[in-house]
C-alpha positions as CSV (number, residue, x, y, z in Angstrom):
1,M,-26.6,6.2,10.5
2,S,-26.0,9.8,11.4
3,T,-28.5,10.0,14.2
4,Y,-28.9,7.4,17.0
5,Q,-31.6,6.8,19.5
6,S,-29.5,4.9,22.0
7,E,-27.0,6.2,24.5
8,L,-24.7,3.3,23.7
9,M,-24.4,4.0,20.0
10,K,-24.0,7.7,20.6
11,R,-21.2,7.1,23.0
12,L,-19.4,4.5,20.9
13,T,-19.6,6.5,17.7
14,E,-18.9,9.9,19.0
15,R,-15.8,8.7,20.9
16,G,-14.3,6.8,17.9
17,F,-15.0,3.2,18.6
18,L,-17.0,2.2,15.5
19,Y,-15.3,0.4,12.7
20,Q,-17.8,-2.2,11.5
21,C,-21.3,-3.1,12.7
22,T,-23.6,-5.9,11.5
23,D,-26.8,-3.8,11.5
24,E,-26.4,-0.3,13.0
25,E,-30.1,0.5,12.9
26,A,-31.2,-2.7,14.6
27,L,-28.5,-2.6,17.2
28,D,-29.3,1.0,18.0
29,K,-33.0,0.1,18.4
30,A,-32.1,-2.9,20.7
31,A,-29.8,-0.7,22.8
32,A,-32.5,2.0,23.1
33,E,-35.0,-0.5,24.5
34,G,-32.6,-1.0,27.5
35,G,-31.0,-4.0,29.1
36,L,-28.8,-5.0,26.2
37,I,-26.3,-7.6,27.2
38,G,-23.0,-7.8,25.3
39,Y,-19.7,-9.5,25.7
40,I,-16.0,-9.5,24.8
41,G,-13.7,-12.6,25.1
42,F,-10.2,-12.4,26.5
43,D,-7.9,-15.5,26.0
44,C,-5.6,-16.3,28.9
45,T,-2.3,-16.2,27.0
46,A,-0.4,-14.1,29.6
47,P,-0.8,-13.2,33.3
48,S,-1.8,-9.6,32.4
49,L,-3.6,-7.8,29.7
50,H,-1.9,-4.8,28.1
51,V,-3.0,-1.4,26.8
52,G,-3.9,-3.0,23.5
53,S,-6.9,-4.6,25.3
54,L,-8.0,-1.4,27.0
55,V,-10.1,-0.1,24.1
56,Q,-12.2,-3.3,24.4
57,I,-12.5,-2.9,28.2
58,M,-13.6,0.7,27.7
59,M,-16.4,-0.5,25.3
60,L,-17.7,-2.7,28.1
61,R,-17.6,0.2,30.4
62,H,-19.6,2.4,28.0
63,L,-22.1,-0.5,27.6
64,Q,-22.7,-0.6,31.3
65,K,-22.8,3.2,31.7
66,S,-25.4,3.4,29.0
67,G,-27.7,0.9,30.9
68,G,-26.5,-2.4,29.3
69,R,-25.0,-5.3,31.0
70,P,-21.4,-6.4,30.1
71,I,-20.1,-10.0,30.1
72,V,-16.4,-10.6,30.5
73,L,-15.7,-13.9,28.9
74,L,-12.4,-15.5,30.0
75,G,-11.1,-17.9,27.4
76,G,-10.0,-20.8,29.7
77,G,-11.2,-23.1,27.0
78,T,-10.2,-21.4,23.7
79,T,-6.7,-20.6,25.1
80,K,-6.1,-24.4,24.9
81,I,-6.2,-23.9,21.1
82,G,-4.9,-20.4,20.6
83,D,-6.5,-17.7,18.4
84,P,-4.7,-17.8,15.0
85,T,-6.0,-14.4,14.1
86,D,-3.2,-12.0,13.1
87,K,-0.6,-14.7,13.8
88,D,1.8,-16.0,11.2
89,K,2.6,-19.1,13.2
90,S,0.9,-21.3,15.8
91,R,0.8,-20.1,19.4
92,P,2.7,-22.3,21.9
93,I,0.4,-24.8,23.6
94,L,0.0,-23.8,27.3
95,T,-0.4,-26.2,30.2
96,Q,-3.6,-26.0,32.3
97,D,-1.5,-24.6,35.2
98,F,-0.3,-21.7,33.1
99,I,-3.8,-21.1,31.8
100,D,-5.2,-21.0,35.3
101,R,-2.4,-18.7,36.5
102,N,-3.0,-16.3,33.6
103,K,-6.7,-16.3,34.1
104,D,-6.2,-15.3,37.7
105,G,-3.9,-12.5,36.7
106,I,-6.0,-10.9,33.9
107,S,-9.3,-11.3,35.8
108,Q,-8.3,-8.8,38.4
109,V,-8.2,-5.7,36.1
110,F,-11.9,-5.7,35.2
111,S,-13.2,-4.5,38.6
112,K,-11.2,-1.3,38.1
113,F,-13.4,-0.4,35.0
114,L,-16.7,-2.3,35.6
115,D,-19.2,-2.6,38.4
116,F,-20.0,-6.2,39.2
117,D,-22.9,-5.3,41.6
118,G,-26.4,-4.0,40.9
119,P,-29.2,-4.8,38.4
120,N,-26.8,-4.4,35.4
121,G,-23.8,-5.7,37.2
122,A,-21.1,-7.1,35.0
123,I,-20.8,-10.9,34.7
124,M,-17.5,-12.8,34.4
125,V,-17.6,-16.3,33.0
126,D,-15.1,-18.8,31.6
127,N,-15.8,-20.6,28.3
128,A,-14.1,-23.7,29.7
129,D,-17.4,-24.2,31.6
130,W,-19.0,-25.4,28.4
131,L,-16.2,-26.1,25.9
132,D,-14.5,-28.6,28.2
133,K,-17.8,-30.6,28.4
134,L,-18.4,-30.8,24.6
135,G,-18.4,-34.2,23.1
136,Y,-16.4,-34.0,19.9
137,I,-18.7,-36.0,17.7
138,D,-21.8,-34.4,19.1
139,F,-20.3,-30.9,18.6
140,L,-19.4,-31.7,15.0
141,R,-22.8,-33.1,14.2
142,D,-24.8,-30.3,15.8
143,M,-22.6,-27.3,15.0
144,G,-20.4,-28.4,12.1
145,V,-23.3,-28.5,9.7
146,H,-23.6,-24.7,10.0
147,F,-20.1,-24.0,8.8
148,T,-18.7,-24.5,5.3
149,I,-15.1,-25.0,4.4
150,N,-15.6,-22.5,1.6
151,R,-16.3,-19.8,4.1
152,M,-13.8,-20.8,6.7
153,V,-10.8,-20.7,4.3
154,N,-11.8,-17.2,3.4
155,L,-11.3,-16.0,7.0
156,E,-8.5,-13.5,7.0
157,S,-6.5,-15.5,9.5
158,V,-6.7,-18.7,7.3
159,K,-6.1,-16.9,4.0
160,R,-2.9,-15.2,5.2
161,R,-1.4,-18.5,6.3
162,L,-2.3,-20.3,3.0
163,E,-1.1,-17.4,0.8
164,R,2.3,-17.4,2.6
165,E,2.4,-21.2,2.6
166,Q,2.7,-21.2,6.4
167,P,1.2,-24.2,8.2
168,M,-2.1,-23.9,10.0
169,T,-3.0,-26.8,12.2
170,F,-6.4,-28.4,12.3
171,L,-6.5,-27.4,15.9
172,E,-6.3,-23.7,15.0
173,F,-8.7,-24.2,12.1
174,N,-11.3,-25.1,14.7
175,Y,-10.9,-21.9,16.7
176,S,-13.5,-20.0,14.8
177,L,-16.1,-22.7,15.5
178,L,-15.5,-22.5,19.2
179,Q,-15.6,-18.7,19.3
180,S,-18.9,-18.8,17.4
181,Y,-20.2,-21.4,19.8
182,D,-19.4,-19.0,22.7
183,F,-21.8,-16.4,21.3
184,L,-24.5,-19.1,21.0
185,E,-23.9,-20.3,24.5
186,L,-23.9,-16.8,26.0
187,N,-27.2,-16.1,24.2
188,R,-28.7,-19.2,25.6
189,R,-27.5,-18.7,29.2
190,Y,-27.8,-14.9,29.6
191,G,-29.7,-13.6,26.6
192,C,-26.5,-12.0,25.2
193,R,-27.2,-10.2,21.9
194,L,-24.0,-8.3,21.2
195,Q,-20.4,-9.3,20.7
196,L,-17.8,-6.5,20.7
197,G,-14.2,-6.8,19.6
198,G,-11.3,-5.5,17.5
199,S,-11.5,-5.4,13.7
200,D,-9.4,-8.5,13.5
201,Q,-12.2,-10.5,15.1
202,W,-14.8,-9.5,12.5
203,G,-14.9,-12.9,10.8
204,N,-15.3,-14.8,14.1
205,I,-18.0,-12.4,15.3
206,I,-20.0,-12.8,12.1
207,G,-19.7,-16.6,12.5
208,G,-21.1,-16.4,16.0
209,A,-23.9,-14.2,15.0
210,D,-24.8,-16.4,12.1
211,L,-24.7,-19.6,14.2
212,T,-26.9,-18.0,16.9
213,R,-29.5,-17.0,14.3
214,R,-29.4,-20.5,12.6
215,V,-29.7,-22.5,15.8
216,E,-31.8,-20.3,18.1
217,G,-33.5,-18.0,15.6
218,N,-32.4,-15.0,17.7
219,E,-31.2,-11.8,16.1
220,V,-27.8,-10.8,17.5
221,Y,-25.2,-8.2,16.6
222,G,-21.5,-7.6,16.1
223,F,-19.5,-4.4,16.6
224,T,-15.8,-3.9,16.0
225,T,-13.3,-1.1,16.7
226,P,-10.6,0.1,14.3
227,L,-7.0,-0.8,14.8
228,I,-5.7,1.8,17.2
229,T,-2.3,3.1,16.2
230,T,-0.3,6.2,17.1
231,A,0.0,9.2,14.9
232,S,3.5,8.1,13.9
233,G,2.1,4.7,12.8
234,G,3.3,2.6,15.8
235,K,1.2,-0.1,17.4
236,M,-0.8,1.2,20.4
237,G,0.6,0.0,23.8
238,K,4.1,-0.9,22.5
239,T,7.1,0.8,24.1
240,A,10.8,0.5,23.9
241,E,10.6,-1.7,26.9
242,G,7.9,-3.9,25.4
243,A,4.1,-4.1,26.1
244,M,2.5,-1.6,28.5
245,W,0.9,-4.1,30.9
246,L,-2.1,-3.3,33.0
247,N,-1.1,-5.3,36.1
248,A,1.0,-3.6,38.9
249,D,1.2,-6.6,41.2
250,A,4.7,-8.1,40.8
251,S,3.5,-11.5,42.0
252,W,2.4,-12.2,38.4
253,G,6.0,-11.9,37.2
254,E,8.2,-8.9,36.5
255,N,7.9,-9.2,32.8
256,F,4.2,-8.6,32.9
257,V,4.1,-5.7,35.4
258,K,4.1,-1.9,35.0
259,S,4.1,0.4,38.0
260,P,1.5,3.2,38.3
261,Y,4.3,5.7,37.5
262,D,5.3,3.8,34.3
263,Y,1.6,3.7,33.3
264,W,1.2,7.5,34.0
265,Q,4.4,8.3,32.1
266,F,3.2,6.1,29.1
267,W,0.2,8.4,28.7
268,R,2.1,11.6,29.5
269,N,4.4,10.8,26.5
270,T,1.5,10.6,24.1
271,E,2.2,12.3,20.7
272,D,0.6,15.7,20.3
273,A,-1.6,14.5,17.5
274,D,-3.0,11.6,19.5
275,V,-4.1,13.5,22.7
276,G,-7.7,14.1,21.6
277,K,-8.2,10.6,20.2
278,F,-6.8,8.9,23.3
279,L,-8.9,11.1,25.7
280,R,-12.0,10.0,23.8
281,L,-11.1,6.3,23.8
282,F,-9.4,5.8,27.1
283,T,-11.0,8.3,29.6
284,D,-14.4,9.4,30.8
285,V,-13.7,13.1,30.1
286,S,-16.6,14.8,28.4
287,L,-16.4,15.5,24.7
288,D,-16.8,19.2,25.2
289,E,-13.9,19.3,27.6
290,I,-11.8,17.1,25.2
291,A,-12.5,19.6,22.4
292,K,-11.0,22.4,24.5
293,L,-8.0,20.3,25.6
294,E,-7.1,19.1,22.1
295,A,-7.3,22.7,20.8
296,L,-4.3,23.7,23.0
297,E,-1.2,24.5,21.1
298,G,2.5,24.7,21.6
299,A,3.7,24.0,25.1
300,D,0.1,24.2,26.4
301,I,-0.6,20.8,24.9
302,N,1.3,19.4,27.8
303,Q,-1.6,20.3,30.1
304,A,-3.8,18.0,28.0
305,K,-1.2,15.2,28.2
306,I,-1.1,15.5,32.0
307,R,-4.9,15.4,32.1
308,L,-4.8,12.3,29.9
309,A,-2.2,10.6,32.1
310,N,-4.1,11.5,35.3
311,E,-7.5,10.3,34.0
312,A,-6.2,7.0,32.6
313,T,-4.1,6.2,35.7
314,T,-7.0,7.0,38.0
315,L,-9.2,4.5,36.2
316,L,-6.7,1.7,36.5
317,H,-4.8,2.5,39.8
318,G,-6.9,5.1,41.6
319,S,-6.7,8.9,42.1
320,E,-4.0,8.7,44.8
321,A,-1.6,6.7,42.5
322,A,-2.2,9.3,39.7
323,R,-1.5,12.2,42.1
324,K,1.8,10.6,43.3
325,A,2.8,9.8,39.7
326,E,2.3,13.4,38.7
327,E,4.3,14.6,41.7
328,T,7.1,12.2,40.9
329,A,7.2,13.6,37.4
330,K,7.3,17.2,38.5
331,T,10.1,16.4,41.0
332,T,12.1,14.6,38.3
333,F,11.5,16.8,35.3
334,E,11.1,20.2,36.7
335,Q,13.5,20.1,39.7
336,G,16.0,17.7,38.2
337,G,16.1,15.4,41.2
338,T,15.7,11.7,41.5
339,A,12.5,10.3,42.9
340,E,10.8,7.1,44.0
341,G,8.5,5.5,41.4
342,L,10.7,5.8,38.4
343,P,11.5,2.6,36.5
344,T,14.4,1.1,38.4
345,F,17.0,-1.5,37.1
346,D,19.3,-3.3,39.5
347,V,23.0,-4.1,38.7
348,E,25.5,-5.9,40.8
349,T,28.4,-3.6,39.8
350,L,29.0,-0.4,37.9
351,D,32.3,-1.7,36.6
352,E,32.5,-1.5,32.8
353,L,28.9,-0.1,32.5
354,V,29.2,2.7,30.0
355,A,26.7,5.4,29.1
356,I,25.2,3.8,26.0
357,D,24.9,0.4,27.7
358,A,23.0,2.1,30.5
359,A,20.6,3.7,28.0
360,V,19.9,0.2,26.5
361,L,19.7,-1.5,29.9
362,T,17.0,0.9,31.0
363,G,15.1,0.8,27.7
364,L,15.6,4.4,27.0
365,A,17.3,3.4,23.8
366,A,16.5,0.3,21.7
367,S,20.1,-0.3,20.6
368,K,23.6,1.0,21.1
369,G,23.3,2.7,17.8
370,E,20.2,4.6,18.9
371,A,22.0,5.5,22.2
372,R,25.0,6.9,20.2
373,R,22.5,9.1,18.3
374,H,21.1,10.4,21.5
375,V,24.6,11.3,22.7
376,K,25.3,13.1,19.4
377,A,22.1,15.0,19.8
378,G,22.9,16.0,23.4
379,A,19.8,14.1,24.6
380,L,21.4,11.4,26.8
381,K,22.1,12.5,30.4
382,I,23.5,11.0,33.6
383,N,22.2,12.7,36.7
384,D,20.9,15.5,34.5
385,E,24.4,16.1,33.0
386,K,24.8,15.7,29.2
387,V,26.9,12.8,28.1
388,T,29.5,13.7,25.5
389,D,31.3,10.4,25.4
390,P,29.2,7.4,24.5
391,F,31.7,5.2,26.4
392,Q,31.7,7.3,29.6
393,N,31.9,4.9,32.5
394,L,29.4,5.0,35.4
395,T,31.2,5.1,38.7
396,A,30.5,5.1,42.4
397,N,30.7,8.9,42.3
398,D,27.6,8.9,40.1
399,L,25.5,7.3,42.9
400,T,23.1,9.4,44.9
401,D,21.2,7.5,47.6
402,G,22.3,4.3,45.8
403,V,21.0,5.1,42.3
404,V,22.1,6.8,39.1
405,K,19.5,8.7,37.1
406,I,19.6,8.1,33.3
407,S,17.6,10.4,31.0
408,V,16.9,10.8,27.3
409,G,15.5,14.3,26.6
410,K,13.1,15.9,29.1
411,K,10.5,13.1,29.3
412,K,12.2,9.8,29.6
413,H,13.9,8.8,32.8
414,A,15.0,5.7,34.7
415,L,17.2,4.7,37.6
416,I,20.0,2.3,37.9
417,R,20.4,0.9,41.4
418,L,23.4,-0.8,42.8
419,A,22.0,-4.0,44.2
């Protein structure tokens, strides 16, 4: 459709969220009538979500802002199986304690983006509430008759494993049935008529919509987003240091935490060609203003990147955290000083720590080979001084207030602290 009646479909299509939709015209009409309830599921496989989940969270935000009601479905039940989608091998089986801990961690991020009060306040539920109570024989008898093996083996997640002769357990094979049942159960409990998700979930979404029509006779809809990649072809949300996590609370584990400054810097380092797309997907900035920002050229494009970093960080961490992050960046980049808030790595001693090892330790280089290339290009710096010898030792003389500043180029900085 080129013209939409509903605010929801206008928002999602104009900002670049639409990849596939079961029936655009019918969904547009349902959304225009008001009060549309939609959901997205999030399995509890880690104690934090990362930026790769942010496009889904933003869809729920747009649903609510357009008058609909979002449901956040936590996969306390489905996590016990593990989604085989886009996986070449089985996920590790998590204990109940780990699932509960992960659920507590990821549930905290949604209040930053959604309003849980008011007439269309967001709802948060756990599919363990109904999946844990299912009797196996009863479930197979009542729901299994609506699924054919022919169709299930044609799911992309199943086909890939079979084509590569990689094992898929019967446990994983059942995942699609349970996700489909989630849609049916949410339709029964809340009148939910829309499931949103990434393009890799299309088969599961179609299964849930079909099951709900067969069992309840209700018309429901599916909507998926395209795979979000960077202009250079990289996976969105991946950095040299690993995933860009959304949690900032270290109590969930250092490996699943990114500080507000790290988060701000992630967006500030966006490739020029991605600035407009990311402003549309990950901020509330108006489309007219985005058009002006993405038209900037040369060095002026940095203004758009700073705006992107401030808007995205404000949504997750608040305006004050965004302001401090920008100030930290200005102090570090423009004035050449060290500043609090930079990624910091503790070492017990500087003995035998050389320049290229420091670059790898801080994640500014993925390998010693890459670090050597940075040295050759004149990009690697210690305390803003170019490194000419890749095996230059760090010493106590390099410490300023107990830290050494390591940089690659003008944008990437970190601190090494003597513990």
